[in-house]
N, C-alpha and C positions, 0 to 999 in steps of 0.2 A: 719340436714335434711336427708331425706332418699335418698339412691343412686338412680339414674335414672334407669328405667326398662331396661333390656337388649334389644338390638336391635335384632329383629327377622326378618330374611328375609322371606317374605311370600313364601310358597311353592305352586307352580302352580299345579293345579289339573292335573292328568294324562290326556293325550289327549283322547277325546271321539273317540272310535273306533266303527265301525259298528259291529253288532252282527254276521255279516257274515264273515267267514274266507276266506282267499284268495282261498282255494281249492274249496269252494262252488261257489265263483264268477267265477273261471276258468271253472268249469263244466257248469255253466249257459251260459257263453260266448261261449263255444263250441256248446251247444245246439242251441243258437241263430245263430251262424255262419252256422250251418247245415241248419236251417230253411231259413235263408236269401239266402244261396246258391241255395236252391230249387227255390226261387222266382227270383233270379238274376244269372242264370247260366253263368259261364265264367267270372264273375266279381270278383274283390277283395271286399269281403263283409265286411271286418273288419270295415271300416268307417260306414257302414250301421248298423252293429251290435252294434257299439258304441252308435249310436242314440237310439237303442232299450234299451240297458243296462242302459244308462244314464237317461232314462225316466221311468225306472221301479223302483218300491219300493223295499225295502229290502225283504219284504215278497214275492213279485213276483219273484225276483231273486232266492230266496230259493226254491220257488215252481217250477220254470222252471228247476233248477238243479235237484231237486228230481224227477220230472216227466220225464225229458229228458233221464234218465237212463232206465226206464222201460215202459214209456207210451208216446211215441213220438207224438201221436195224441193230447193228452192233452197239451203237451208242445207246439205244433204248434198253438193250440188255444190260449194259454197264450201269445205267441209271437204276434199273430195277434191282440189281444186286445191292446197291447202296441203300435203296429205299427199304429193303427187307431187313436191314440191320436193326437190332433193338434200339440203339441210340437214335437212329434216324426216325424210326417209327414213333418213338416217344416224342421227339421234337415235332414231328408232323401232327401228332395228336394234340399237343399243346397249342400249336398254331390254329388248328381246326376249332379248338374250344374257344378261342378268342375271336374267331372270324365271324 
């Protein structure tokens, strides 16, 4: 009889990573923080910014990061679009209720 085939441990595929590197995300977060600080002066805007970043697509994050460096008006518009989404608005409302 033929010997049994060797036991091969399946190799897990590498984890899926976003196409955004951490520096792009960090730049976008800084831009969002600046925009949120304009709207909420004197507050800790990090939780609000989390709502925006968590409800943005990868393309939007990349766009905000790119525009935030040279075109703050466009970046502000991009942030405003995300803020108006129901999911983002609900998240911001929850943050505001606990602040």
